[in-house]
C-alpha positions, 0 to 999 in steps of 0.5 A, spaced: 431 253 267 430 255 274 424 251 279 418 255 279 414 254 286 408 250 285 400 254 287 398 249 293 391 250 293 387 247 299 380 244 297 376 245 302 369 245 298 363 243 302 367 241 308 364 247 312 357 243 312 354 250 312 358 251 318 361 258 318 366 256 325 368 249 321 370 254 315 374 258 320 377 251 322 379 249 316 381 256 314 386 256 321 388 249 319 391 251 312 394 257 314 399 252 318 400 248 313 402 254 309 399 253 303 397 258 297 390 259 298 384 255 301 378 255 295 371 254 297 365 251 293 359 256 290 353 255 288 345 255 288 342 249 289 336 250 284 341 252 279 346 246 280 341 240 280 334 238 278 330 236 283 330 229 280 338 229 279 341 222 282 347 223 287 354 219 285 355 213 289 360 217 293 356 222 296 350 215 298 357 213 302 356 219 307 349 222 307 343 219 307 341 215 300 334 218 300 336 224 300 336 228 293 342 230 290 338 237 290 337 236 298 344 234 300 347 241 296 341 246 299 344 243 306 351 246 303 350 252 300 355 258 303 350 264 305 352 271 301 353 273 309 358 267 310 361 269 304 363 275 306 365 273 313 369 268 309 373 272 306 375 277 311 377 271 316 382 270 310 384 277 310 386 277 316 389 271 317 393 273 310 391 267 306 388 268 298 380 265 298 378 263 292 372 259 290 369 255 284 362 257 281 358 252 279 352 255 275 353 262 271 350 266 277 355 264 281 360 267 276 357 273 277 356 273 285 363 272 285 367 277 280 362 282 284 366 280 290 373 281 286 376 274 287 382 274 283 382 267 280 376 263 276 377 256 278 372 252 272 370 245 276 370 239 270 363 239 270 362 246 267 367 244 261 362 243 256 357 249 259 357 253 254 354 259 257 358 258 263 365 258 259 362 264 255 360 269 262 369 266 266 371 267 258 368 275 258 373 276 265 379 276 262 381 274 269 386 268 270 383 262 271 384 255 272 380 249 268 379 242 271 380 237 266 376 231 269 372 226 265 374 229 259 377 228 251 382 232 249 377 234 244 373 237 249 378 240 253 381 243 246 373 245 244 374 249 252 380 252 251 378 255 245 372 258 247 375 261 252 379 264 248 375 267 243 370 269 249 375 274 251 380 270 256 387 271 254 392 265 252 397 267 258 391 267 264 390 260 263 393 254 266 389 246 266 389 242 272 389 233 270 384 230 274 380 224 275 374 226 277 372 219 282 372 219 290 377 217 292 380 216 285 383 208 284 391 209 284 390 206 276 385 211 274 390 217 275 394 217 269 400 223 271 403 221 264 398 225 262 400 231 264 406 230 260 400 230 255 396 236 257 403 240 257 405 238 249 398 238 247 396 246 249 403 249 251 399 252 257 401 251 265 398 243 268 397 242 274 393 237 278 387 236 282 388 230 286 383 225 289 387 219 290 387 217 298 394 219 302 399 224 299 403 220 294 400 222 287 400 230 288 408 229 291 409 225 284 405 229 280 410 236 283 416 232 280 413 231 273 412 239 272 405 240 275 405 248 276 399 247 281 396 242 286 389 242 289 387 238 294 381 237 299 382 237 306 377 236 312 378 237 320 376 229 320 374 223 315 368 221 319 364 227 320 358 227 315 358 230 307 360 226 301 367 229 301 370 228 307 372 220 307 376 223 300 379 228 303 386 229 308 386 231 315 390 236 318 396 233 319 396 229 312 396 236 308 402 239 313 405 233 311 404 234 303 405 241 303 412 239 306 413 234 301 412 238 295 417 244 298 423 238 298 421 236 290 421 243 289 429 244 292 431 237 289 428 238 282 434 243 280 436 245 273 438 240 270 444 242 269 448 236 271 454 238 274 458 237 281 453 240 286 456 246 291 455 240 297 459 234 293 466 238 291 469 237 298 468 229 296 470 229 290 478 227 292 476 223 297 472 218 293 475 218 287 482 215 286 489 216 283 494 212 280 499 210 285 505 205 286 502 198 287 510 195 289 516 199 289 518 201 283 525 203 281 528 209 276 528 207 269 523 201 271 516 201 265 509 202 268 505 196 267 499 194 271 503 189 275 507 195 279 501 200 278 494 201 282 488 206 282 487 208 291 484 213 294 485 219 295 484 223 288 489 228 290 494 225 284 494 223 277 487 222 275 485 213 273 483 217 266 490 218 265 492 210 266 492 208 258 498 214 258 501 212 263 503 204 261 509 203 258 513 209 260 518 209 264 519 211 272 522 218 272 524 217 279 523 211 285 516 210 288 515 206 294 508 202 295 502 207 295 506 213 293 502 217 287 505 217 280 506 223 277 510 222 270 511 228 265 506 225 260 504 228 254 
């Protein structure tokens, strides 16, 4: 079974801070890191959060605690002109532009912009009108599963299919919706659980600190990796602190590509690079001391030593007890006729 290339998404999210020049710098960094796509977030604050919706604890750490979630989101919206400018810039840089819609209007909007992939955030997995719209588009769709039970995931999958999404278009992302995510809450083994339960491609959306976990996820068979990144973790905004900086993103991509090569095809046989070492490190049956013609081979006059160019030690029990067909010097390869 050949190993497929992992689809790596650099999640810019709202780390542009509503500054198109900063967003373009993030695109440049994603190109340098050689990811497959860069993803932003598309939403209207007025259709995403009510005025009294509270912020998550991690969001309060890098934003004003007196600011509501609505006000925070209002400052992080991408305008129509910004969308067009960033999509065009991604085309110039030959990198795929993606964005997660966080409300029903944004689904229609991104579809009008002809984005090729729909990315469903974890928070929308119970949102029937949202899922119906996505399903009706019948595009390639990636479903994040943070905060979900298997029953909730099953509900969303079945609803998407019922709404018109072809099964071949859907992939899942295992995810833990905490920023940063404690390592003990990652539960990478859930990747295998999702594969077995739903028979769909499964990737991993990572919110841990560092790059260790997404690399491990690829070794466990994740087909997609999504990871937040930023220009600078100290910038103001809700997601910068739990994001990778540019050099870390590059290291993660490099390591993932190395792991892909290392996965191989699963067939246990000598690798091409190690064939030349077989005769050097394996052993042959040789004379432990001088052996006269007609003398019986025993454990006292035979030994196994390198190189492996003579009779294999696998023939040891067949050689013991037969007579030497000629005179052997010490360390000489034994080559009697054996049946």
